[in-house]
C-alpha positions in Angstrom: 24.8 -42.1 21.2 28.1 -43.2 20.0 27.5 -42.8 16.2 29.5 -41.1 13.5 27.6 -38.5 11.5 28.8 -37.2 8.2 27.5 -33.8 7.3 28.0 -32.8 3.6 28.0 -29.1 3.3 29.5 -26.4 5.7 27.1 -23.6 5.0 24.5 -22.3 7.6 22.4 -25.6 7.6 25.3 -27.9 7.9 27.1 -26.0 10.7 23.9 -25.6 12.7 23.3 -29.2 12.4 26.9 -30.0 13.5 26.5 -27.8 16.7 23.2 -29.3 17.6 24.3 -33.0 17.1 27.7 -32.5 18.8 25.8 -31.1 21.9 24.1 -34.5 22.1 27.5 -36.3 22.3 27.6 -37.5 18.6 30.8 -37.7 16.7 30.3 -35.3 13.9 32.4 -34.5 10.7 31.6 -31.6 8.3 32.7 -31.9 4.7 32.8 -28.6 2.7 33.9 -28.2 -0.9 35.5 -24.8 -0.4 39.1 -24.9 0.5 38.7 -22.4 3.3 35.9 -20.4 5.0 34.4 -18.3 2.1 31.2 -16.5 2.3 29.5 -14.5 -0.3 29.6 -10.8 0.6 26.0 -10.1 1.4 23.8 -9.6 4.4 21.2 -11.9 6.0 18.2 -11.5 8.4 17.8 -13.8 11.4 14.2 -13.9 12.4 12.9 -14.7 15.9 11.9 -18.3 15.2 15.3 -19.1 14.3 16.7 -17.4 17.4 14.4 -19.4 19.5 15.5 -22.6 17.7 19.2 -21.9 18.5 18.8 -20.5 21.9 20.0 -23.7 24.0 23.3 -23.5 22.1 24.3 -19.9 23.0 24.4 -19.0 19.3 21.4 -16.7 19.6 22.9 -14.6 22.3 26.0 -13.9 19.9 23.9 -13.2 16.8 21.9 -10.6 19.0 25.2 -9.1 20.3 26.7 -8.8 16.8 23.6 -8.2 14.8 21.5 -5.0 14.2 18.0 -5.3 15.5 14.7 -4.2 13.9 11.1 -4.4 14.9 10.0 -5.4 11.4 9.9 -4.5 7.7 8.5 -1.4 6.2 6.9 -1.8 2.8 7.1 1.4 0.6 5.9 2.5 -2.7 8.6 3.5 -5.3 8.0 7.2 -4.2 8.6 6.3 -0.6 5.1 6.2 0.7 4.4 3.6 3.4 2.2 0.8 2.2 2.3 -1.4 5.3 4.5 -2.4 8.2 5.3 -6.2 8.8 6.0 -5.9 12.5 7.5 -8.6 14.8 4.6 -9.2 17.5 5.3 -8.1 21.0 7.2 -10.5 23.1 8.8 -12.4 20.1 12.0 -10.3 20.2 13.5 -8.7 17.0 14.8 -9.3 13.6 18.5 -9.1 13.4 20.6 -8.3 10.4 24.2 -9.5 10.1 26.8 -10.0 7.4 27.0 -13.6 6.2 30.6 -13.9 7.0 30.0 -12.8 10.6 27.3 -15.3 10.9 29.4 -17.9 9.5 32.3 -17.2 12.0 29.8 -17.4 15.0 28.8 -20.8 13.9 32.2 -22.0 13.2 33.4 -20.6 16.6 30.8 -22.8 18.3 32.5 -26.0 16.9 35.8 -27.7 17.9 38.5 -26.6 15.3 38.8 -30.1 13.8 35.1 -30.5 13.0 35.2 -29.2 9.2 37.3 -30.7 6.6 37.8 -28.1 3.8 38.2 -28.8 0.0 36.1 -32.1 0.1 33.9 -32.0 -3.1 31.2 -34.7 -2.8 31.4 -37.3 -5.5 29.3 -40.2 -4.7 27.4 -41.8 -1.7 26.9 -45.6 -1.1 24.5 -47.0 1.5 25.0 -50.2 3.2 23.1 -52.2 5.7 25.0 -50.8 8.8 26.8 -47.9 7.4 27.1 -45.3 4.7 30.3 -44.4 2.5 31.0 -41.1 1.0 33.6 -40.6 -1.8 35.1 -37.1 -2.5 36.6 -35.9 -5.8 40.1 -35.9 -4.3 40.0 -39.7 -4.0 39.3 -39.6 -0.3 36.4 -41.4 1.5 34.5 -41.2 4.7 32.5 -43.8 6.5 29.6 -43.0 9.1 26.5 -44.3 10.4 24.3 -41.9 8.5 24.7 -38.6 6.5 23.0 -35.2 6.8 22.7 -33.7 3.3 23.3 -29.9 3.8 24.7 -29.2 0.4 22.4 -26.6 -0.8 19.7 -26.0 -3.5 21.9 -27.7 -6.1 22.5 -30.7 -3.8 24.4 -33.5 -5.6 23.3 -36.0 -2.9 19.7 -35.1 -3.7 20.3 -35.6 -7.4 22.0 -38.9 -6.9 19.4 -40.4 -4.7 16.0 -39.1 -6.2 17.1 -38.2 -9.8 14.2 -35.8 -10.2 14.4 -32.2 -11.2 12.4 -30.2 -8.8 13.5 -26.6 -9.6 11.1 -23.8 -10.2 12.2 -20.4 -11.5 10.3 -17.7 -9.8 10.3 -15.4 -12.9 12.7 -12.7 -11.4 16.4 -12.2 -10.7 18.3 -10.7 -7.9 21.6 -8.6 -7.3 22.8 -8.1 -3.8 25.6 -5.7 -2.4 27.0 -4.3 0.8 28.4 -0.7 1.0 29.4 1.8 3.4 26.7 4.1 4.9 29.2 7.1 4.6 27.5 9.8 2.4 24.0 8.4 2.6 22.4 11.0 4.8 19.0 9.7 3.8 19.5 6.3 5.1 17.1 5.2 7.6 17.6 2.6 10.4 14.6 0.9 9.4 14.5 -2.5 7.2 12.8 -1.4 4.1 11.6 -3.0 0.9 10.2 -0.8 -1.8 7.6 -2.2 -4.4 7.5 -0.6 -7.8 6.6 -1.5 -11.5 10.2 -1.6 -12.3 11.1 -3.9 -9.7 11.8 -4.4 -5.9 14.6 -2.9 -3.8 15.5 -3.8 -0.3 17.7 -1.7 2.2 19.0 -3.4 5.3 21.3 -1.7 7.7 24.1 -3.9 9.1 26.5 -3.4 11.9 29.8 -1.9 11.4 28.6 1.1 9.4 27.5 -1.0 6.5 24.2 -1.2 4.6 23.0 -4.4 2.7 20.9 -3.8 -0.3 19.1 -6.1 -3.0 17.3 -5.6 -6.2 14.8 -7.9 -8.0 13.4 -7.4 -11.6 11.5 -9.7 -13.8 13.6 -11.4 -16.5 13.8 -14.6 -18.4 15.8 -17.3 -16.6 19.5 -17.4 -17.4 19.2 -14.3 -19.5 22.8 -13.4 -20.6 21.9 -9.7 -21.2 20.6 -9.3 -17.7 23.3 -11.4 -16.2 25.8 -8.8 -17.5 24.0 -5.9 -15.9 26.4 -3.3 -14.3 25.3 -1.0 -11.4 24.8 1.7 -14.2 22.3 -0.7 -15.7 20.5 -1.0 -12.3 20.8 2.8 -11.6 19.0 3.3 -14.8 16.1 1.1 -13.9 15.7 2.5 -10.4 16.8 6.2 -10.8 13.2 7.4 -10.1 12.7 5.5 -7.0 12.9 7.3 -3.6 16.2 8.2 -1.9 18.6 6.6 -1.2 18.0 3.9 -3.8 19.8 5.6 -6.5 22.7 6.7 -4.3 23.2 3.2 -3.0 23.5 1.9 -6.6 26.0 4.7 -7.5 28.2 3.7 -4.3 28.3 0.1 -5.5 31.0 -1.1 -7.9 29.8 -3.7 -10.4 32.4 -6.4 -9.2 31.1 -6.0 -5.7 27.6 -7.3 -6.8 26.3 -10.8 -6.4 23.7 -11.9 -9.1 21.5 -15.0 -9.1 18.3 -16.0 -10.6 15.6 -16.8 -8.0 14.8 -20.3 -7.9 13.3 -22.7 -5.3 12.6 -26.3 -5.2 9.3 -28.1 -4.8 9.7 -29.5 -1.3 10.8 -33.0 -1.4 8.3 -36.0 -1.1 10.2 -37.0 2.0 13.2 -35.4 3.7 15.0 -38.6 4.1 15.8 -42.0 2.5 17.4 -44.9 4.6 20.6 -43.4 6.2 20.4 -39.9 4.4 18.5 -37.1 5.9 18.1 -33.7 4.0 18.2 -30.2 5.8 18.1 -26.7 4.6 18.0 -25.7 1.0 18.9 -29.4 0.0 15.5 -30.3 1.1 13.4 -27.3 0.6 14.9 -24.2 -1.0 12.5 -21.3 -0.6 12.2 -17.9 -2.5 13.6 -15.1 -0.3 10.3 -13.1 0.0 9.7 -14.0 3.6 13.4 -14.0 4.7 13.1 -17.6 5.9 15.6 -19.6 4.0 18.3 -19.7 6.6 15.8 -19.5 9.4 14.1 -22.7 8.4 17.5 -24.5 8.0 18.2 -23.5 11.6 14.8 -24.8 12.6 15.7 -28.1 10.7 18.9 -28.6 12.8 17.1 -28.1 16.1 14.1 -30.4 15.3 16.3 -33.2 13.8 18.4 -33.1 17.0 15.3 -33.3 19.2 14.0 -36.2 17.2 17.1 -38.0 17.5 17.1 -37.3 21.3 13.6 -38.8 21.7 13.9 -41.7 19.3 16.1 -44.8 20.1 16.9 -45.3 16.3 17.7 -43.0 13.4 15.0 -44.5 11.3 12.2 -43.4 13.7 13.8 -40.0 14.4 14.1 -39.4 10.5 10.4 -40.1 10.2 9.5 -37.9 13.1 11.5 -35.1 11.6 9.9 -35.3 8.3 6.4 -35.3 9.8 7.2 -32.2 12.0 8.8 -30.1 9.3 6.7 -30.9 6.2 3.6 -28.9 6.8 5.5 -25.8 7.9 7.9 -25.8 5.1 5.0 -26.3 2.6 3.1 -23.4 4.0 6.1 -21.0 4.0 7.2 -22.1 0.7 3.7 -21.6 -0.9 3.1 -18.3 0.8 6.7 -16.9 -0.1 6.0 -17.8 -3.8 2.6 -16.0 -3.8 4.1 -13.0 -2.1 6.8 -12.8 -4.9 4.3 -12.8 -7.7 2.3 -10.0 -6.2 5.2 -8.0 -5.3 6.8 -8.4 -8.8 3.9 -7.2 -10.8 4.6 -4.6 -13.4 1.0 -3.7 -14.2 0.2 -0.1 -13.1 -3.4 -0.9 -12.7 -2.8 -4.0 -10.4 0.0 -2.3 -8.4 -2.3 0.6 -7.7 -5.1 -1.6 -6.5 -2.5 -3.7 -4.4 -1.0 -0.7 -2.9 -4.3 0.5 -1.7 -5.4 -2.7 -0.2 -2.2 -3.1 1.6 -2.5 0.4 3.1 -6.1 -0.4 4.2 -5.7 -3.9 5.3 -6.7 -4.8 9.0 -3.4 -5.0 10.9 -4.8 -8.1 12.7 -4.2 -10.1 9.5 -0.5 -9.3 9.2 -0.3 -9.6 13.0 -1.7 -13.2 13.0 0.6 -14.2 10.1 3.6 -12.9 11.8 2.7 -14.8 15.1 2.5 -18.1 13.0 5.7 -17.4 11.2 7.9 -16.2 14.1 6.9 -18.9 16.6 9.2 -21.8 16.8 7.7 -25.0 17.9 9.3 -28.4 18.8 
């Protein structure tokens, strides 16, 4: 196909889409608003379904080589007692944790050096009968056959085309940090998430002697008091949680934390319109409770490429892509939202009942759920 594809957004979704489409022989250009590769200093977990999706492009092997493997997540009480283990089913591989900047480097390395243009802030899009024109804030323009909108949860392309607010605040806010494991003798090699009435706390070992942590507490949206929390404030909240949670917070400086309210978007009524197709968070931002945000973006990129490979025209390919992705995204989005509500409860009575049910729930239930989640299907 001798088509020119404009990809707006150079994050995980945009870069994965560029890789899959270039491998089909398409002319691809990625336009990223940052002036250089700049990735927030946090970790990320790549699940087996995403590794399966990217396997034909040799990216999965590199993620596995550079990442830190785990057989699943251990859910603990605030006193460190095991509530349940969310295991990766046998034969599906492993979860792999990696620093976001390392993942970004892997994806960029899979593309020709001139694929990404930096410092290109999207301004406006105009669709014509036989092309689409994109204008950027620096006065430049780009013309292509169609556009992949990969500009994230706050997608300006989505806002221009659909002009509908689909954001949902989850009711809780999140801090993330990465620190050295030195001086943390209690640190386990396991991926852990701790559930308590003061909030949730995740601990994910990373390669290179680092550990990624995240903390979630209930709060009003855009609460200025909470937004100004320091590591001392978080330590005060989590000081009675099991080791090494208090120690991790004491090792982190406040300016090394990343803070964001947890927001998702109601999945769009359709993931395309005319010559524009949406992928990743621009189409269906998901709460992080199942670790599937980036993974679903990777699935998007593979499915879109496969639909374009089969269909002779982009209109049919976009429709197939939409049909293939819609139900899976809806299921994961809804399940993730429900998990967040259950996990963030501050009620002692509810959490005590919840914890007992989790400890005694039949393992086949979580096993079947994991099989559906971690199996990638074209």
